[in-house]
VOGU-3710 file (C-alpha; in Angstrom, 3 decimals, decimal comma):
1> xxxxxxxxxx> 11,453/49,705/-3,451  7,922/50,929/-3,984  5,110/49,347/-1,819  3,131/47,325/-4,130  -0,727/48,133/-3,737  -2,942/45,397/-2,635  -4,158/43,639/-5,681  -7,725/44,824/-7,054  -7,772/44,242/-10,599  -4,918/43,033/-13,071
11> xxxxxxxxxx> -3,971/40,162/-15,347  -3,664/36,852/-15,484  -0,097/35,517/-15,676  3,290/35,346/-14,011  6,431/35,605/-16,343  8,802/32,939/-15,392  9,686/30,018/-17,536  9,007/26,710/-16,240  5,815/28,007/-14,370  2,114/27,379/-14,866
21> xxxxxxxxxx> 0,705/30,214/-17,003  -2,427/31,667/-15,427  -5,536/31,497/-17,447  -6,049/34,837/-19,377  -9,369/33,992/-20,458  -12,203/33,250/-18,266  -15,015/30,853/-18,801  -17,550/32,838/-20,988  -20,499/31,551/-19,013  -20,792/31,823/-15,352
31> xxxxxxxxxx> -22,243/28,867/-13,488  -25,266/29,417/-10,939  -24,158/28,675/-7,328  -26,694/26,182/-6,443  -25,155/25,566/-2,916  -27,402/25,882/-0,017  -24,716/27,018/2,227  -23,371/29,748/-0,147  -25,296/33,067/-0,343  -24,723/35,939/-2,784
41> xxxxxxxxxx> -23,567/38,050/0,126  -20,682/35,611/1,255  -17,543/37,060/0,464  -16,536/33,721/-1,259  -19,611/33,637/-3,592  -17,607/34,843/-6,829  -14,720/32,523/-5,900  -17,255/29,484/-5,766  -18,951/30,837/-8,714  -15,567/30,567/-10,752
51> xxxxxxxxxx> -14,885/26,918/-9,548  -18,239/25,873/-10,895  -17,680/27,642/-14,056  -14,363/25,590/-14,370  -15,985/22,349/-13,531  -13,673/22,044/-10,611  -16,170/21,365/-7,867  -19,233/19,416/-8,057  -22,792/20,736/-9,657  -24,851/17,986/-8,107
61> xxxxxxxxxx> -24,060/18,015/-4,467  -26,483/20,262/-2,305  -23,542/21,892/-0,106  -19,997/23,469/-0,836  -19,318/23,187/2,925  -17,309/26,452/3,089  -16,119/26,517/6,676  -14,726/22,883/6,604  -11,092/22,465/6,389  -10,065/21,444/2,837
71> xxxxxxxxxx> -8,037/18,378/2,500  -5,039/17,479/0,609  -6,880/15,199/-1,804  -9,761/17,863/-2,307  -7,076/20,619/-3,037  -5,367/17,968/-5,589  -8,642/17,257/-7,386  -9,846/21,006/-7,600  -6,363/22,580/-8,380  -5,732/19,727/-11,047
81> xxxxxxxxxx> -8,893/20,602/-12,885  -8,394/24,347/-12,685  -4,892/23,881/-14,375  -6,076/21,286/-16,573  -4,530/21,651/-20,089  -1,673/23,700/-18,390  -0,463/20,555/-17,020  1,962/18,241/-18,968  0,679/14,655/-19,376  2,362/12,559/-16,753
91> xxxxxxxxxx> 2,663/9,852/-19,311  5,509/11,910/-20,656  7,530/11,702/-17,744  10,153/8,956/-16,884  8,839/6,075/-14,430  10,324/8,166/-11,300  7,687/10,815/-11,934  4,998/8,617/-11,314  3,186/8,740/-7,848  3,288/5,535/-5,659
101> xxxxxxxxxx> 1,553/6,484/-2,297  0,203/3,868/-0,263  -2,852/6,245/0,658  -3,611/7,065/-3,137  -4,003/3,569/-4,907  -4,867/3,481/-8,535  -8,523/2,853/-7,413  -8,838/6,219/-5,668  -10,967/8,859/-6,527  -8,128/11,459/-6,349
111> xxxxxxxxxx> -5,362/9,113/-7,896  -5,304/10,825/-11,251  -5,342/14,276/-9,624  -2,359/13,688/-7,263  -0,581/12,188/-9,972  -0,756/14,969/-12,361  0,277/17,569/-9,483  3,123/15,211/-8,360  4,317/14,600/-11,905  4,458/18,185/-12,518
121> xxxxxxxxxx> 6,342/18,923/-9,477  3,605/20,902/-7,686  3,007/18,650/-4,881  4,657/16,340/-2,977  4,073/13,585/-0,379  4,177/14,025/3,418  6,481/10,996/2,969  8,478/10,397/-0,278  7,170/7,537/-2,633  11,018/6,459/-2,878
131> xxxxxxxxxx> 10,917/5,738/0,885  11,638/1,990/1,772  8,166/1,713/3,624  6,125/3,268/0,814  4,961/7,049/0,152  2,185/8,738/2,170  0,593/11,686/0,188  -1,552/12,403/3,328  -4,595/12,424/1,118  -7,280/12,743/4,124
141> xxxxxxxxxx> -4,967/15,358/5,788  -5,825/18,934/5,973  -3,974/21,228/3,756  -2,360/23,979/5,846  -1,985/27,796/4,979  1,568/27,098/4,874  1,322/24,258/2,258  -0,858/26,300/0,121  1,484/29,199/-0,048  4,055/26,616/-1,081
151> xxxxxxxxxx> 2,157/25,150/-3,470  1,208/28,426/-5,321  4,746/29,724/-5,252  5,971/26,677/-6,850  3,072/26,015/-9,408  3,202/29,786/-10,753  7,032/30,411/-10,240  6,398/33,473/-8,136  9,708/35,444/-7,611  10,396/35,683/-3,825
161> xxxxxxxxxx> 11,251/38,779/-1,943  13,841/38,773/0,536  13,571/39,845/4,352  14,970/43,515/3,740  12,515/44,447/1,386  9,899/42,711/3,108  10,578/44,860/6,100  10,984/48,083/4,160  7,400/47,831/2,770  5,652/47,041/6,097
171> xxxxxxxxxx> 6,372/43,732/6,950  6,202/43,258/10,824  7,265/40,850/13,365  4,959/37,849/13,529  4,912/33,952/13,425  6,581/34,303/9,870  8,918/37,165/10,332  11,430/37,783/13,215  12,267/41,177/12,000  15,464/40,341/10,205
181> xxxxxxxxxx> 14,590/36,575/8,854  11,822/34,606/7,868  10,717/32,069/10,164  9,775/28,417/9,706  9,324/26,248/6,723  6,685/28,586/4,787  7,574/31,973/6,104  8,974/33,505/2,900  6,274/31,881/0,577  3,704/33,529/3,148
191> xxxxxxxxxx> 5,183/36,881/3,172  5,511/36,906/-0,627  1,955/36,364/-1,102  1,077/38,804/1,445  3,341/41,369/-0,246  1,426/40,517/-3,348  -2,151/41,017/-1,959  -2,663/37,182/-2,638  -2,957/36,033/1,149  -3,541/38,127/4,309
201> xxxxxxxxxx> -2,869/37,531/7,984  -5,230/37,410/10,911  -6,317/40,453/12,934  -3,701/39,865/15,399  -1,038/40,002/13,146  -0,402/36,327/12,808  -0,333/34,144/9,703  -0,752/30,549/11,300  1,243/28,669/8,616  0,154/25,324/10,280
211> xxxxxxxxxx> -3,291/26,150/10,589  -5,713/24,424/8,172  -7,062/26,314/5,488  -11,048/26,412/5,102  -12,577/25,503/1,568  -13,990/29,127/1,309  -10,360/30,399/2,146  -8,830/28,150/-0,458  -11,477/29,042/-3,024  -10,798/32,990/-2,557
221> xxxxxxxxxx> -6,904/32,526/-2,955  -7,365/30,637/-5,898  -9,691/32,694/-7,656  -7,683/36,045/-6,817  -4,398/34,452/-8,125  -6,118/33,089/-11,174  -8,102/36,334/-12,137  -6,899/39,317/-10,011  -3,319/38,878/-9,958  -0,662/41,300/-11,637
231> xxxxxxxxxx> 1,812/40,281/-14,065  5,298/39,615/-12,693  7,846/40,480/-15,349  11,654/40,396/-15,060  13,133/43,724/-16,188  15,242/42,413/-18,954  12,268/41,526/-20,931  11,917/45,479/-21,545  15,527/46,519/-20,947  17,337/44,395/-23,464
241> xxxxxxxxxx> 14,832/45,667/-26,097  15,147/49,054/-25,426  18,941/48,550/-25,161  18,856/47,370/-28,848  17,631/50,995/-29,639  20,177/52,786/-27,879  18,458/53,386/-24,507  20,559/52,674/-21,525  19,377/50,023/-18,576  18,846/53,072/-16,220
251> xxxxxxxxxx> 16,623/55,140/-18,645  14,716/52,074/-19,746  13,811/51,007/-16,152  12,922/54,933/-15,422  10,749/54,736/-18,687  8,936/51,566/-17,518  8,354/53,249/-13,968  6,616/56,021/-15,372  3,913/54,059/-17,148  1,058/55,158/-15,467
261> xxxxxxxxxx> -2,528/56,454/-15,944  -2,958/54,687/-19,301  -5,467/52,086/-20,568  -2,979/49,541/-21,659  -0,105/48,574/-19,186  0,601/50,510/-15,866  3,652/50,010/-13,632  2,468/49,011/-10,100  5,626/48,210/-8,081  8,922/46,142/-8,275
271> xxxxxxxxxx> 11,032/44,007/-6,138  14,395/42,185/-6,523  14,697/38,429/-7,156  15,168/36,416/-4,285  17,810/33,349/-4,958  18,720/32,323/-1,572  17,815/32,644/1,808  19,247/36,113/2,473  20,422/37,066/-0,963  18,886/38,883/-3,715
281> xxxxxxxxxx> 20,013/38,688/-7,435  21,682/41,843/-8,148  21,128/41,613/-11,874  17,418/40,891/-11,940  14,674/43,457/-10,721  10,903/42,224/-11,287  8,324/44,507/-12,422  4,685/44,247/-11,280  2,485/45,472/-14,028  -1,138/46,126/-14,558
291> xxxxxxxxxx> -2,017/44,859/-18,297  -5,392/45,809/-19,330  -5,326/45,174/-22,776  -3,230/44,931/-26,028  -2,440/48,491/-27,517  0,437/50,901/-27,817  1,838/53,331/-25,186  4,159/56,038/-25,968  7,436/56,195/-23,640  7,540/60,126/-24,115
301> xxxxxxxxxx> 11,154/60,614/-22,679  12,727/58,057/-25,115  10,455/58,922/-28,223  9,830/55,307/-28,345  6,421/53,376/-28,593  5,786/50,140/-26,614  3,324/47,901/-28,373  1,690/45,301/-26,185  0,159/42,222/-27,925  -1,089/39,043/-26,789
311> xxxxxxxxxx> 1,022/35,946/-27,053  0,736/32,234/-26,301  4,408/31,840/-26,062  4,981/33,860/-22,698  3,983/33,048/-19,433  2,567/36,385/-18,532  0,186/36,047/-21,831  1,767/39,323/-23,689  4,650/40,117/-25,973  6,379/43,391/-25,855
321> xxxxxxxxxx> 8,171/45,186/-28,956  9,523/48,619/-29,298  9,736/51,109/-31,911  11,383/54,491/-32,515  8,908/56,919/-33,530  9,901/59,113/-36,235  10,079/62,970/-35,572  9,022/65,151/-38,475  11,300/68,015/-39,162  9,359/71,307/-39,308
331> xxxxxxxxxx> 9,239/72,545/-42,885  9,762/75,989/-43,750  6,606/77,949/-45,204  6,540/77,984/-49,113  7,086/81,048/-50,561  3,920/82,910/-52,032  4,523/83,085/-55,825  1,927/86,027/-56,053  4,057/88,514/-53,637  5,495/91,041/-55,441
341> xxxxx> 9,449/91,425/-54,638  9,781/95,310/-54,378  13,617/94,722/-53,975  14,187/93,033/-57,377  16,299/94,974/-59,754
//
């Protein structure tokens, strides 16, 4: 598999049913960062600006506190506000979807946000609410890097890579990977997000899955996945449509991988779908695509045009249709009626 380049600019949504669709349209008016402890030179300035524009953090408090650990309750509040209408109303769920955590009573400032994320199966408690002694959400506990990775993968249904692909593409022995297998509860999720450019490790090669995540780090990760993430699309979204036009799966995959250097949609990389701890789905390949805008692209080898259009019905925000390009047969030049035929009888 090709190594996926670190994400710099790409689209907005992840293409799996059941996941949260990323926001493909940002807030038109950027909010002014008023915090005393956030300067324009800070590498998290744009991320804080984004959270303000989403009304996800306070516009009145004087400080953002970028180097403090973010708590699970604070995270739930910010993340639920960013996702907002993309979350289902918890009232539509059965009673067992409702939260019942002793540390997040109905009067708690974060109750509605915790309820939203738990009801949408994005977060869970440190102790299940179905525990006989009552559930514990850990509202004031620091969110760890591993927990953050697990939440993002679950929320956006990001396909996970397997150990072999991770190693082939530069994965090194660390505190999340022993060279053959992923380590710990969150090793696989951290490795996948690192592979896609959403998270990165420390200078010593470690990832510190149990370390608390700083508020500035959280802001950067959320901004990156909401605004600077490539579309991850199952190959059958392309191959099945091309097959209807008589194109083999092999030829279809090659044509998609050849999409480069155009201003509509470009191929970045691909990886197999991870379905079990050491197993990949042999039937599904995921393409990582940079979709820049609506438009048409010619698949020259197939003489087929690919039409990219925005859609509210797919989780990656776009729809793809394919049409055969009619080739015009060259016509013979018309005979000049004024030319004298000297061979006529």
